[in-house]
Backbone bond lengths (Angstrom), bond angles and torsions (degrees), N, CA, C in turn:
res aa  C-N    CA-C-N  psi(-1)  N-CA   C-N-CA  omega(-1)  CA-C   N-CA-C  phi
1 X - - - 1.456 - - 1.526 108.36 -
2 X 1.281 115.34 128.31 1.461 118.98 -177.26 1.525 111.16 -86.84
3 X 1.290 114.61 159.21 1.456 120.45 -178.48 1.527 110.81 -75.82
4 X 1.316 117.16 -22.97 1.464 120.02 -177.74 1.515 112.45 -63.39
5 X 1.331 117.65 -31.97 1.467 119.81 179.13 1.533 110.31 -65.52
6 X 1.316 116.93 -33.71 1.466 120.63 178.09 1.524 109.91 -67.13
7 X 1.328 116.31 -41.10 1.465 119.82 178.17 1.526 111.38 -67.41
8 X 1.326 116.80 -36.95 1.463 120.30 177.09 1.526 110.95 -63.38
9 X 1.327 116.20 -44.32 1.466 120.42 179.53 1.522 110.40 -63.66
10 X 1.332 116.56 -41.35 1.464 120.25 178.93 1.522 110.85 -64.56
11 X 1.326 116.85 -40.65 1.469 120.19 179.44 1.519 111.07 -64.87
12 X 1.318 117.19 -43.05 1.468 120.19 177.91 1.521 110.13 -63.70
13 X 1.315 116.99 -40.75 1.462 120.33 178.74 1.517 112.64 -61.49
14 X 1.323 116.46 -43.07 1.463 120.55 179.24 1.523 110.65 -65.64
15 X 1.335 116.49 -46.77 1.464 119.91 -179.25 1.527 112.21 -63.78
16 X 1.317 116.43 -41.93 1.464 119.77 -179.82 1.524 110.73 -66.94
17 X 1.320 117.81 -39.15 1.458 119.07 179.83 1.528 111.73 -67.04
18 X 1.327 117.32 -39.51 1.466 120.44 177.52 1.522 110.52 -65.73
19 X 1.332 116.39 -46.31 1.460 120.89 178.99 1.523 111.09 -61.92
20 X 1.305 116.72 -40.80 1.461 120.71 179.33 1.524 111.79 -63.88
21 X 1.318 116.54 -42.74 1.465 119.63 179.04 1.518 111.82 -65.12
22 X 1.326 116.86 -41.30 1.465 120.64 178.91 1.524 110.19 -63.09
23 X 1.332 115.70 -43.69 1.467 119.09 -179.39 1.526 111.69 -67.89
24 X 1.323 117.82 -38.33 1.468 120.34 179.10 1.524 111.36 -65.39
25 X 1.321 117.05 -40.51 1.458 120.20 -178.87 1.524 112.32 -71.32
26 X 1.334 116.00 -21.79 1.465 118.41 176.93 1.520 112.17 -91.70
27 X 1.327 116.77 4.34 1.456 121.02 175.59 1.514 114.57 86.19
28 X 1.296 117.61 16.89 1.468 121.17 -179.89 1.523 109.34 -110.15
29 X 1.313 115.39 70.80 1.458 120.46 -176.75 1.523 112.42 -67.01
30 X 1.329 117.64 -35.17 1.455 120.26 -179.33 1.529 111.15 -65.33
31 X 1.328 116.45 -42.93 1.465 119.88 178.28 1.526 111.18 -67.00
32 X 1.331 116.76 -34.19 1.464 120.35 177.27 1.528 110.11 -64.41
33 X 1.320 116.63 -41.50 1.458 120.42 177.50 1.523 110.86 -64.11
34 X 1.331 117.16 -43.18 1.461 120.75 179.74 1.528 111.87 -65.76
35 X 1.313 117.79 -35.61 1.462 120.87 176.77 1.532 110.48 -65.85
36 X 1.322 116.59 -41.68 1.459 120.27 177.38 1.524 111.01 -64.67
37 X 1.305 116.23 -41.21 1.456 120.76 179.05 1.530 111.19 -65.27
38 X 1.325 116.91 -40.43 1.465 120.93 177.88 1.529 111.05 -63.99
39 X 1.323 117.14 -40.57 1.464 120.42 177.03 1.523 111.88 -63.60
40 X 1.319 116.32 -40.79 1.456 120.68 178.48 1.521 111.27 -63.88
41 X 1.324 117.17 -44.22 1.462 121.17 -179.78 1.526 110.81 -64.98
42 X 1.327 117.14 -40.04 1.461 120.98 178.11 1.521 111.27 -60.72
43 X 1.317 116.40 -46.04 1.464 120.41 -179.76 1.528 110.54 -66.69
44 X 1.321 117.24 -37.81 1.463 119.29 178.03 1.517 111.48 -63.71
45 X 1.335 118.03 -38.81 1.458 120.33 176.59 1.525 111.01 -63.57
46 X 1.320 117.29 -31.98 1.455 120.45 178.91 1.519 112.15 -72.44
47 X 1.335 118.48 -37.22 1.463 119.36 -173.05 1.526 114.36 -95.93
48 X 1.328 118.44 -9.70 1.465 119.90 179.57 1.528 111.70 -59.00
49 X 1.339 121.05 -43.16 1.477 118.31 177.70 1.530 113.49 -60.57
50 X 1.316 117.85 -34.61 1.452 120.55 178.71 1.526 111.24 -69.65
51 X 1.321 117.06 -37.98 1.461 120.90 177.16 1.527 110.00 -66.56
52 X 1.338 116.23 -40.29 1.462 120.61 177.38 1.523 110.56 -62.02
53 X 1.312 116.40 -43.20 1.467 120.83 178.22 1.527 111.03 -63.10
54 X 1.324 117.35 -39.18 1.460 121.32 177.92 1.520 111.06 -62.14
55 X 1.337 117.15 -45.78 1.466 119.95 179.92 1.525 111.81 -66.11
56 X 1.328 117.67 -37.00 1.467 119.97 176.29 1.522 110.97 -64.33
57 X 1.308 117.36 -40.59 1.461 120.89 179.16 1.517 111.02 -64.96
58 X 1.316 117.48 -42.04 1.463 121.19 178.33 1.529 110.52 -65.36
59 X 1.336 116.56 -39.65 1.448 120.04 178.49 1.527 111.18 -64.44
60 X 1.322 117.36 -42.89 1.467 120.48 177.43 1.521 111.36 -64.45
61 X 1.320 116.21 -35.05 1.461 120.19 -179.40 1.521 111.17 -64.42
62 X 1.323 117.90 -40.95 1.452 120.55 -176.82 1.520 113.42 -86.58
63 X 1.331 118.30 -11.97 1.463 120.33 176.31 1.514 112.45 -84.82
64 X 1.309 117.01 -14.53 1.476 120.05 -178.85 1.501 111.31 -69.68
């Protein structure tokens, strides 16, 4: 697992939190929720291959 994915996740988290706060203060709570949800889905798409690789490694470990 590379360190760049951690920085990408942190950057998305910072941007989503700032965007969410701006939208909430302007009275657009629904858009703030959708922005948070979009950030979560983006990060999940990034980490799903790593989770899949982890489960494959664990499966190979116990099949030996």
